[in-house]
N, C-alpha and C positions, 0 to 999 in steps of 0.2 A: 875340302875343295871350295866351298863358298867364301871361306876366310881368305884363301889364296886369290880367289877371283876379286874380292873386294880390295885387296892390297894392290893387285894389278891395275885395277881401275883407277885407284888413288894415285899410283905412280904415273899412268899415262896422263890423267888429268893434271898432275903436277908438272909434268914435263911440258904440256901444252900451255899451261898458265905461265910457267917461267919463261918459255920461248917468246911469249908475247911481250915480255919486257925488252927484248933485244932486237925486235924486228921493227922496221918502219911501219907506221899505220896511217891509213887514210881514214879521217873521222867523218862520220855522218853526223850532221848537226840534229840533235834530238832536243832542241829547245822546246819549251812549252808554248804552244800556239796561244796567242792573246785571247782568242775566243774560247779556248779550252783550259784556261787557267785553273778552274775549279777541279776539272777532271785529271789534270796532270798528264795529258796525252802526249806520248813520244812520237815524233815523226820518223818513220822508218822507210819512206818511199825511196826507191832506187833499185839498182842492181847489186846483189850480194853474191860473192864468189865462195865456193867451198874452201874453207880454210883447213878443215880436217873432217875425216869421215871414217868412223870405226864401228865395226859390228862386234859386240860382245856376246858370245855364245852362252846360253843358259847353263850348258854342261861344263863351261870353262873355256878359257882362250878367246880368241877372236882374231879378226883381220882388219887391216885398214887399207883403203883405196881412195882413189879420187875419180869420181864419176864425171867430172867436168861440166856438170849441169849448173847453171847459175839460177839463183832464186831472184825473181823480180816482184817487187812490192809496190802497189799503187793504192794510196789510201788505206783501207782496211782490207784490201784483196791482195793475195799472193799467187804466184804462178811458178811452178817448178816442174820442168819437163812437160808431160801430159796432164799433170795434176794442177788443181787450182782450187782455191777456196778463200775463206775469210780468216781473220784472227782477231784476238782480243789481248790486250795488256792488262795484267792483274798483279797485285802484290804476291810475293812469294810466301807461302805459309810453311811452317815447320814440317808438316806432312810431305810438302814437294820435295824437300831434301831427302827425306826418307825413301820416297817413291824413286828418285834419281839414284839413290844408294851412294850419295856423297855428303861430305860435310859442308856446312855453309862456308863460303870463301868471299862473300862481298856482295853479289848482286841482291837487290831488293825487289826487282820486278821479274815477272815471267811473261812469255809470249805463249798463248794458247792457239795452235793451229787446228782449224776446223776442216774436215774432209781431207786430211793429210793422206797422201798415197791412195786416193780414191776411196778411202774407207772411214776411219774413225778420226780421233784426235791425237795430236801429239803436243808436246810443250817443251819448255826449256828456259834457262836463265837468259836475261839480257844483261850483258856486261857493259857498263857505262863508266865514264869518268868525266869529272868537272874540270874544265880548262877556261880560264878568263871569263868566269861567270855564266858559262854555258855548259849544259850536259850533253855530252857526246856518246853516241853508241859505238863501242869498239866491235863487239860480236853479238851475234843472236844464235841461239841454239835450237835444234830440233831433236828431241829424245822420244823414241816410241819403240815399242815391243813389236816384233815381227815373228811370224811363224810359217811353216809350210802351208800351202804350196808357194806363197810369195818369196819366202827365203828357203834356202836349203835346209837350215837347221833353225830352230827357235832361238831368239836372242834379242838384244836391245841395240838399236842403231843410234849413234850419237853423231850428228852433223853439226859442225861449227861454221857459221858464215860470217865473213868480213867483207869490207868494200875495198 
């Protein structure tokens, strides 16, 4: 059953990634701020809309929906519905790909969301691309495990945001 779930996740992720090649995108300028050149800080401020929202059940299967809630980022603070917190951008480690149960596909940085959903941390890849000498952020991910009573069944929620 776990092998089937991994293949299903890979298929869904592949479809999502391929679909981004054919859809028009609005880019967020994520250039390195002159005062932060050594720390390589990405600028993510603005309003991010849900691009995809999928819950993978631990027992297998899952369901997708769109909750219509926008993510707002200002500085290193985020606001999502009634939740808010801070975030940090870090390099992706090989253990992150294992935790997310996907194969590396390009991103080199991740975002760690603190106090996500009024509780712990969540994280996910930051998908970027370079255009005309600037680094642009296409999508940011929130990936975290949820269990009852917050969710009906235990599983992992994958939320992809774009602008």
